[in-house]
KOLDO-559900 format. One line per field, with one value per atom (N, C-alpha, C): residue number from 0; residue in three letters; atom name; z, y, x. Coordinates in steps of 0.02 Angstrom, whole numbers, plus 50000, padded with zeros to 5 digits. Example, Ala and Ser with C-alpha at 12.3 -4.5 7.8 and 13.67 -1.06 7.14 Angstrom:
n <- (0/0/0/1/1/1)
res <- (ALA/ALA/ALA/SER/SER/SER)
atom <- (N/CA/C/N/CA/C)
c3 <- (50390/50390/50390/50354/50357/50394)
c2 <- (49716/49775/49835/49888/49947/50002)
c1 <- (50660/50615/50660/50642/50684/50645)
This chain:
n <- (0/0/0/1/1/1/2/2/2/3/3/3/4/4/4/5/5/5/6/6/6/7/7/7/8/8/8/9/9/9/10/10/10/11/11/11/12/12/12/13/13/13/14/14/14/15/15/15/16/16/16/17/17/17/18/18/18/19/19/19/20/20/20/21/21/21/22/22/22/23/23/23/24/24/24/25/25/25/26/26/26/27/27/27/28/28/28/29/29/29/30/30/30/31/31/31/32/32/32/33/33/33/34/34/34/35/35/35/36/36/36/37/37/37/38/38/38/39/39/39/40/40/40/41/41/41/42/42/42/43/43/43/44/44/44/45/45/45/46/46/46/47/47/47/48/48/48/49/49/49/50/50/50/51/51/51/52/52/52/53/53/53/54/54/54/55/55/55/56/56/56/57/57/57/58/58/58/59/59/59/60/60/60/61/61/61/62/62/62/63/63/63/64/64/64/65/65/65/66/66/66/67/67/67/68/68/68/69/69/69/70/70/70/71/71/71/72/72/72/73/73/73/74/74/74/75/75/75/76/76/76/77/77/77/78/78/78/79/79/79/80/80/80/81/81/81/82/82/82/83/83/83/84/84/84/85/85/85/86/86/86/87/87/87/88/88/88/89/89/89/90/90/90/91/91/91/92/92/92/93/93/93/94/94/94/95/95/95/96/96/96/97/97/97/98/98/98/99/99/99/100/100/100/101/101/101/102/102/102/103/103/103/104/104/104/105/105/105/106/106/106/107/107/107/108/108/108/109/109/109/110/110/110/111/111/111/112/112/112/113/113/113/114/114/114/115/115/115/116/116/116/117/117/117/118/118/118/119/119/119/120/120/120/121/121/121/122/122/122/123/123/123/124/124/124/125/125/125/126/126/126/127/127/127/128/128/128/129/129/129/130/130/130/131/131/131/132/132/132/133/133/133/134/134/134/135/135/135/136/136/136/137/137/137/138/138/138/139/139/139/140/140/140/141/141/141/142/142/142/143/143/143/144/144/144/145/145/145/146/146/146/147/147/147/148/148/148/149/149/149/150/150/150/151/151/151/152/152/152/153/153/153/154/154/154/155/155/155/156/156/156/157/157/157/158/158/158/159/159/159/160/160/160/161/161/161/162/162/162/163/163/163/164/164/164/165/165/165/166/166/166/167/167/167/168/168/168/169/169/169/170/170/170/171/171/171/172/172/172/173/173/173/174/174/174/175/175/175/176/176/176/177/177/177)
res <- (MET/MET/MET/ILE/ILE/ILE/ARG/ARG/ARG/LEU/LEU/LEU/PHE/PHE/PHE/VAL/VAL/VAL/GLY/GLY/GLY/LEU/LEU/LEU/ALA/ALA/ALA/LEU/LEU/LEU/PRO/PRO/PRO/ALA/ALA/ALA/GLU/GLU/GLU/HIS/HIS/HIS/ARG/ARG/ARG/GLN/GLN/GLN/HIS/HIS/HIS/LEU/LEU/LEU/ALA/ALA/ALA/ALA/ALA/ALA/LEU/LEU/LEU/GLN/GLN/GLN/HIS/HIS/HIS/GLY/GLY/GLY/LEU/LEU/LEU/LYS/LYS/LYS/ASP/ASP/ASP/ALA/ALA/ALA/ARG/ARG/ARG/TRP/TRP/TRP/VAL/VAL/VAL/ALA/ALA/ALA/PRO/PRO/PRO/GLU/GLU/GLU/ASN/ASN/ASN/LEU/LEU/LEU/HIS/HIS/HIS/ILE/ILE/ILE/THR/THR/THR/VAL/VAL/VAL/ARG/ARG/ARG/PHE/PHE/PHE/ILE/ILE/ILE/GLY/GLY/GLY/GLU/GLU/GLU/VAL/VAL/VAL/ASP/ASP/ASP/GLU/GLU/GLU/ASP/ASP/ASP/VAL/VAL/VAL/ALA/ALA/ALA/GLU/GLU/GLU/GLU/GLU/GLU/ILE/ILE/ILE/CYS/CYS/CYS/GLY/GLY/GLY/VAL/VAL/VAL/LEU/LEU/LEU/ASN/ASN/ASN/HIS/HIS/HIS/ILE/ILE/ILE/ARG/ARG/ARG/ALA/ALA/ALA/ASP/ASP/ASP/PRO/PRO/PRO/PHE/PHE/PHE/GLY/GLY/GLY/LEU/LEU/LEU/THR/THR/THR/ILE/ILE/ILE/GLN/GLN/GLN/ASP/ASP/ASP/LEU/LEU/LEU/GLY/GLY/GLY/THR/THR/THR/PHE/PHE/PHE/GLY/GLY/GLY/ARG/ARG/ARG/PRO/PRO/PRO/PRO/PRO/PRO/HIS/HIS/HIS/ALA/ALA/ALA/LEU/LEU/LEU/TRP/TRP/TRP/THR/THR/THR/GLY/GLY/GLY/VAL/VAL/VAL/GLU/GLU/GLU/ASP/ASP/ASP/ASP/ASP/ASP/ALA/ALA/ALA/GLY/GLY/GLY/GLY/GLY/GLY/ALA/ALA/ALA/LEU/LEU/LEU/ALA/ALA/ALA/HIS/HIS/HIS/LEU/LEU/LEU/HIS/HIS/HIS/ALA/ALA/ALA/ASN/ASN/ASN/VAL/VAL/VAL/GLU/GLU/GLU/SER/SER/SER/ALA/ALA/ALA/LEU/LEU/LEU/VAL/VAL/VAL/ARG/ARG/ARG/LEU/LEU/LEU/GLY/GLY/GLY/LEU/LEU/LEU/ALA/ALA/ALA/PRO/PRO/PRO/GLU/GLU/GLU/GLY/GLY/GLY/ARG/ARG/ARG/LYS/LYS/LYS/TYR/TYR/TYR/THR/THR/THR/PRO/PRO/PRO/HIS/HIS/HIS/VAL/VAL/VAL/THR/THR/THR/LEU/LEU/LEU/ALA/ALA/ALA/ARG/ARG/ARG/PHE/PHE/PHE/ARG/ARG/ARG/LYS/LYS/LYS/SER/SER/SER/ALA/ALA/ALA/HIS/HIS/HIS/LEU/LEU/LEU/GLY/GLY/GLY/ARG/ARG/ARG/LEU/LEU/LEU/GLY/GLY/GLY/ASP/ASP/ASP/PHE/PHE/PHE/LEU/LEU/LEU/GLU/GLU/GLU/ALA/ALA/ALA/HIS/HIS/HIS/GLY/GLY/GLY/ALA/ALA/ALA/LEU/LEU/LEU/ALA/ALA/ALA/LEU/LEU/LEU/GLN/GLN/GLN/PRO/PRO/PRO/PHE/PHE/PHE/THR/THR/THR/VAL/VAL/VAL/ASP/ASP/ASP/GLY/GLY/GLY/PHE/PHE/PHE/THR/THR/THR/LEU/LEU/LEU/PHE/PHE/PHE/GLU/GLU/GLU/SER/SER/SER/HIS/HIS/HIS/LEU/LEU/LEU/SER/SER/SER/HIS/HIS/HIS/LEU/LEU/LEU/GLY/GLY/GLY/ALA/ALA/ALA/GLN/GLN/GLN/TYR/TYR/TYR/THR/THR/THR/PRO/PRO/PRO/TYR/TYR/TYR/ALA/ALA/ALA/GLU/GLU/GLU/PHE/PHE/PHE/ASP/ASP/ASP/PHE/PHE/PHE)
atom <- (N/CA/C/N/CA/C/N/CA/C/N/CA/C/N/CA/C/N/CA/C/N/CA/C/N/CA/C/N/CA/C/N/CA/C/N/CA/C/N/CA/C/N/CA/C/N/CA/C/N/CA/C/N/CA/C/N/CA/C/N/CA/C/N/CA/C/N/CA/C/N/CA/C/N/CA/C/N/CA/C/N/CA/C/N/CA/C/N/CA/C/N/CA/C/N/CA/C/N/CA/C/N/CA/C/N/CA/C/N/CA/C/N/CA/C/N/CA/C/N/CA/C/N/CA/C/N/CA/C/N/CA/C/N/CA/C/N/CA/C/N/CA/C/N/CA/C/N/CA/C/N/CA/C/N/CA/C/N/CA/C/N/CA/C/N/CA/C/N/CA/C/N/CA/C/N/CA/C/N/CA/C/N/CA/C/N/CA/C/N/CA/C/N/CA/C/N/CA/C/N/CA/C/N/CA/C/N/CA/C/N/CA/C/N/CA/C/N/CA/C/N/CA/C/N/CA/C/N/CA/C/N/CA/C/N/CA/C/N/CA/C/N/CA/C/N/CA/C/N/CA/C/N/CA/C/N/CA/C/N/CA/C/N/CA/C/N/CA/C/N/CA/C/N/CA/C/N/CA/C/N/CA/C/N/CA/C/N/CA/C/N/CA/C/N/CA/C/N/CA/C/N/CA/C/N/CA/C/N/CA/C/N/CA/C/N/CA/C/N/CA/C/N/CA/C/N/CA/C/N/CA/C/N/CA/C/N/CA/C/N/CA/C/N/CA/C/N/CA/C/N/CA/C/N/CA/C/N/CA/C/N/CA/C/N/CA/C/N/CA/C/N/CA/C/N/CA/C/N/CA/C/N/CA/C/N/CA/C/N/CA/C/N/CA/C/N/CA/C/N/CA/C/N/CA/C/N/CA/C/N/CA/C/N/CA/C/N/CA/C/N/CA/C/N/CA/C/N/CA/C/N/CA/C/N/CA/C/N/CA/C/N/CA/C/N/CA/C/N/CA/C/N/CA/C/N/CA/C/N/CA/C/N/CA/C/N/CA/C/N/CA/C/N/CA/C/N/CA/C/N/CA/C/N/CA/C/N/CA/C/N/CA/C/N/CA/C/N/CA/C/N/CA/C/N/CA/C/N/CA/C/N/CA/C/N/CA/C/N/CA/C/N/CA/C/N/CA/C/N/CA/C/N/CA/C/N/CA/C/N/CA/C/N/CA/C/N/CA/C/N/CA/C/N/CA/C/N/CA/C/N/CA/C/N/CA/C/N/CA/C/N/CA/C/N/CA/C/N/CA/C/N/CA/C/N/CA/C/N/CA/C/N/CA/C/N/CA/C/N/CA/C/N/CA/C/N/CA/C/N/CA/C/N/CA/C/N/CA/C/N/CA/C)
c3 <- (48283/48244/48177/48158/48093/48056/47990/47947/47916/47926/47906/47863/47823/47789/47778/47773/47757/47682/47649/47576/47550/47485/47449/47397/47400/47351/47285/47230/47164/47141/47102/47072/47028/47024/46986/46914/46882/46812/46804/46854/46851/46861/46906/46916/46852/46819/46758/46703/46697/46645/46658/46721/46737/46729/46745/46736/46663/46618/46547/46521/46558/46539/46561/46604/46637/46595/46544/46501/46462/46433/46389/46422/46487/46521/46554/46525/46544/46619/46649/46718/46768/46747/46793/46838/46902/46947/46956/46917/46915/46979/47001/47060/47038/47077/47061/47057/47009/47000/47064/47104/47165/47218/47209/47257/47236/47178/47155/47200/47225/47273/47275/47310/47323/47398/47414/47485/47510/47567/47601/47652/47689/47740/47756/47745/47766/47841/47876/47949/47967/47940/47956/48007/48039/48087/48155/48182/48249/48284/48351/48390/48377/48388/48376/48419/48481/48522/48494/48464/48431/48369/48333/48275/48295/48352/48375/48393/48422/48437/48373/48322/48257/48229/48233/48210/48247/48312/48351/48328/48314/48293/48220/48178/48109/48104/48151/48152/48162/48189/48202/48143/48091/48033/47991/47976/47937/47874/47821/47757/47715/47664/47615/47558/47524/47465/47416/47380/47333/47272/47220/47158/47149/47115/47096/47024/46993/46925/46922/46891/46879/46810/46808/46744/46743/46682/46670/46697/46675/46700/46715/46761/46777/46816/46835/46874/46934/46985/47043/47039/47056/47063/47001/47012/46958/46978/46949/46898/46926/46883/46907/46949/47005/47046/47048/47022/47021/46963/46935/46883/46916/46906/46938/46889/46909/46875/46927/46903/46948/46970/47023/47049/47052/47016/47016/47068/47117/47171/47143/47178/47156/47168/47142/47145/47217/47263/47332/47373/47342/47377/47430/47417/47467/47486/47438/47455/47499/47482/47523/47594/47599/47664/47703/47669/47702/47726/47685/47705/47767/47768/47825/47888/47883/47941/47967/47922/47942/47975/47944/47971/48041/48049/48114/48167/48150/48197/48219/48172/48188/48230/48215/48255/48326/48333/48400/48439/48405/48437/48460/48432/48453/48399/48339/48284/48257/48231/48202/48140/48129/48069/48006/47952/47887/47866/47845/47828/47757/47714/47643/47625/47573/47547/47517/47528/47503/47428/47390/47318/47301/47294/47280/47212/47212/47151/47161/47107/47109/47081/47121/47097/47053/46991/46943/46941/46950/46947/46986/47005/47038/46997/47001/46964/47012/47000/47038/47014/47055/47036/46973/46961/46903/46842/46844/46790/46725/46670/46604/46580/46580/46568/46499/46451/46384/46352/46369/46338/46379/46437/46481/46446/46412/46376/46325/46287/46238/46273/46330/46367/46391/46418/46442/46385/46328/46270/46245/46244/46218/46265/46331/46379/46424/46414/46460/46464/46413/46414/46444/46485/46518/46554/46545/46581/46589/46650/46665/46687/46685/46707/46781/46801/46873/46911/46974/47017/47084/47120/47185/47241/47289/47349/47405/47437/47490/47555/47561/47622/47610/47661/47656/47696/47687/47717/47754/47810/47844/47818/47780/47750/47791/47793/47821/47762/47767/47715/47737/47698/47711/47661/47683/47638/47631/47569/47556/47497/47482/47424/47358/47358/47298/47292/47341/47341/47397/47404/47457/47438/47488/47480/47529/47507/47549/47564/47627/47647/47692/47684/47727/47801/47844/47916/47946/47921/47941/47886/47878/47827/47861/47833/47862/47807/47816/47768/47788/47739/47753/47770)
c2 <- (51268/51234/51212/51151/51127/51101/51106/51087/51020/50971/50902/50871/50821/50778/50711/50659/50592/50583/50559/50552/50496/50486/50436/50473/50461/50489/50452/50487/50456/50435/50382/50365/50423/50429/50484/50486/50428/50427/50451/50440/50465/50541/50566/50639/50672/50642/50671/50672/50617/50614/50668/50675/50725/50795/50806/50872/50892/50843/50858/50884/50872/50897/50970/50995/51058/51119/51129/51188/51198/51256/51268/51298/51309/51342/51405/51461/51526/51541/51532/51553/51496/51440/51384/51397/51380/51379/51305/51283/51213/51192/51132/51103/51082/51100/51081/51005/50979/50906/50869/50898/50864/50863/50903/50905/50862/50832/50790/50729/50716/50661/50644/50591/50571/50583/50627/50638/50581/50553/50502/50537/50585/50621/50687/50742/50807/50814/50838/50846/50919/50961/51032/51050/51107/51131/51098/51073/51042/51063/51057/51068/51010/51022/50971/50909/50917/50858/50816/50848/50811/50775/50808/50777/50712/50712/50651/50597/50617/50569/50540/50583/50560/50507/50520/50471/50405/50409/50348/50306/50338/50299/50275/50315/50294/50235/50232/50178/50109/50108/50046/50022/50062/50043/49992/49937/49883/49873/49856/49841/49802/49769/49738/49787/49783/49825/49815/49869/49865/49908/49898/49934/49990/50043/50099/50118/50149/50173/50246/50287/50358/50361/50389/50392/50447/50469/50519/50588/50637/50706/50733/50780/50811/50875/50907/50968/50964/51003/51012/51082/51089/51154/51181/51227/51263/51337/51381/51366/51325/51292/51249/51286/51254/51283/51238/51176/51131/51082/51065/51014/50954/50894/50835/50776/50727/50663/50612/50565/50516/50461/50427/50370/50311/50258/50197/50149/50133/50088/50017/49972/49903/49870/49811/49776/49765/49757/49745/49808/49867/49929/49945/49928/49937/50010/50056/50127/50151/50132/50151/50123/50062/50031/50069/50087/50127/50193/50227/50290/50281/50228/50216/50202/50165/50151/50214/50256/50319/50364/50370/50411/50388/50324/50296/50309/50299/50311/50384/50430/50501/50524/50497/50515/50488/50426/50398/50440/50471/50515/50580/50597/50658/50710/50696/50743/50739/50795/50797/50753/50719/50677/50720/50690/50723/50730/50789/50802/50785/50776/50764/50690/50669/50601/50597/50540/50531/50518/50560/50553/50556/50497/50498/50528/50572/50607/50638/50662/50701/50770/50822/50890/50912/50931/50954/51030/51065/51138/51165/51228/51265/51327/51351/51410/51462/51524/51579/51587/51619/51630/51672/51715/51760/51730/51666/51635/51635/51644/51637/51566/51525/51453/51432/51476/51462/51400/51384/51326/51263/51266/51208/51150/51164/51111/51076/51116/51087/51045/51070/51033/50966/50966/50904/50856/50882/50839/50808/50847/50823/50773/50781/50740/50698/50702/50670/50594/50562/50489/50466/50507/50490/50423/50381/50317/50299/50303/50286/50214/50187/50118/50111/50055/50044/50044/50064/50062/50033/50010/49978/50027/50028/50068/50022/50037/49994/50032/50089/50128/50195/50236/50303/50352/50416/50469/50519/50542/50600/50659/50702/50760/50822/50865/50932/50980/51025/51073/51142/51173/51241/51288/51334/51381/51444/51469/51532/51566/51626/51662/51627/51582/51544/51479/51465/51403/51358/51301/51254/51212/51194/51146/51090/51028/50971/50933/50919/50881/50823/50765/50709/50724/50713/50720/50652/50600/50531/50484/50428/50379/50314/50279/50217/50164/50110/50055/50003/49967/49911/49849)
c1 <- (54518/54467/54497/54478/54498/54436/54438/54382/54399/54354/54369/54314/54333/54286/54319/54277/54301/54293/54345/54341/54384/54377/54416/54459/54523/54568/54558/54567/54563/54633/54637/54702/54728/54793/54823/54799/54793/54772/54700/54658/54589/54588/54629/54633/54658/54708/54735/54682/54645/54592/54539/54517/54466/54494/54557/54588/54590/54597/54599/54531/54478/54412/54401/54444/54432/54450/54409/54417/54353/54345/54288/54227/54228/54173/54200/54184/54214/54208/54151/54140/54147/54176/54186/54247/54239/54296/54314/54363/54382/54417/54402/54435/54505/54555/54624/54630/54666/54670/54691/54736/54758/54702/54649/54594/54534/54536/54481/54475/54415/54404/54330/54313/54244/54233/54186/54170/54127/54147/54106/54061/54089/54049/54083/54049/54075/54064/54114/54110/54104/54147/54146/54199/54191/54240/54231/54287/54287/54351/54351/54412/54460/54524/54574/54564/54540/54528/54471/54421/54367/54394/54440/54471/54506/54539/54572/54521/54465/54411/54382/54376/54351/54399/54464/54513/54504/54491/54482/54424/54366/54308/54315/54347/54356/54405/54451/54500/54468/54407/54372/54329/54324/54283/54321/54287/54316/54276/54310/54279/54329/54303/54347/54358/54415/54424/54366/54349/54294/54308/54270/54280/54230/54252/54210/54225/54175/54183/54161/54202/54186/54153/54092/54058/54005/53990/53937/53956/53920/53927/53858/53855/53791/53804/53749/53754/53708/53724/53681/53652/53588/53557/53524/53478/53445/53443/53481/53531/53588/53625/53679/53730/53751/53804/53865/53859/53917/53911/53968/53975/54008/53980/54007/54011/54050/54049/54026/53986/53956/54003/53983/54021/53974/53991/53952/53980/53939/53957/53962/53998/54000/53932/53923/53858/53835/53881/53862/53848/53856/53843/53895/53958/54011/54021/54017/54026/53968/53907/53850/53857/53883/53894/53948/54002/54055/54026/53988/53958/53914/53873/53829/53869/53924/53966/54000/54025/54056/54004/53946/53893/53874/53864/53845/53898/53961/54016/54019/54010/54014/53954/53895/53836/53842/53868/53878/53928/53974/54024/53992/53934/53900/53894/53918/53910/53839/53815/53748/53745/53688/53683/53682/53705/53703/53630/53611/53542/53523/53572/53558/53567/53531/53540/53611/53643/53712/53710/53744/53750/53824/53856/53928/53943/53993/54012/54081/54109/54171/54154/54161/54148/54206/54189/54239/54245/54189/54189/54130/54137/54083/54069/54007/53987/53959/53974/53944/53872/53831/53761/53756/53804/53802/53837/53855/53893/53852/53887/53857/53871/53820/53829/53804/53810/53786/53816/53878/53912/53905/53871/53867/53831/53778/53742/53786/53825/53871/53925/53949/54000/53973/53913/53882/53869/53849/53837/53902/53955/54019/54053/54044/54080/54035/53970/53923/53928/53955/53960/54026/54056/54119/54115/54165/54168/54242/54267/54337/54341/54400/54411/54395/54364/54352/54418/54415/54474/54455/54506/54494/54507/54460/54466/54488/54545/54570/54580/54545/54547/54515/54514/54485/54528/54514/54556/54512/54537/54508/54549/54516/54550/54537/54588/54581/54573/54525/54511/54533/54576/54601/54569/54527/54495/54536/54539/54574/54540/54563/54535/54551/54600/54618/54578/54536/54497/54521/54488/54505/54566/54605/54660/54647/54654/54641/54705/54716/54775/54752/54784/54765/54781/54732/54741/54757/54723/54735/54710/54744/54725/54708/54658/54632/54629/54667/54667/54616/54591/54546/54587)
């Protein structure tokens, strides 16, 4: 069994900029800079033969290159369990369209549909339930107006996720160009 998700890699300069923000919150478990990405669709654990079938259907997805902008900061959950930066889709909704095409292809293959509304973001940190988040408000106020330069997306990646006691490590399983 392998654990997979479809995602978009960030440009190195964007990962470096986001990594520079990763301090000042005592109980944050920061995502390693090399693991910062935009998830298009989480898949989960599948057999290797299913992974090859997934590659086959993803290989048929077509799109034109499109632009995205990383901006703003926010949290998920009450109490917060994750710190994220938002992703602004281009005016034509190309990322939403890519997500819909990936979702449709995976459901046609027999995978269960995603149950949650798609909210594109980059997870910067995770918090344990017992985290002391006294400085989170200050952090959001200081960095909340984050706005990075737009970048062009010219493909997507099927990532393999390796879980360990040190956190997840993501490695490309297959790459798909537009």
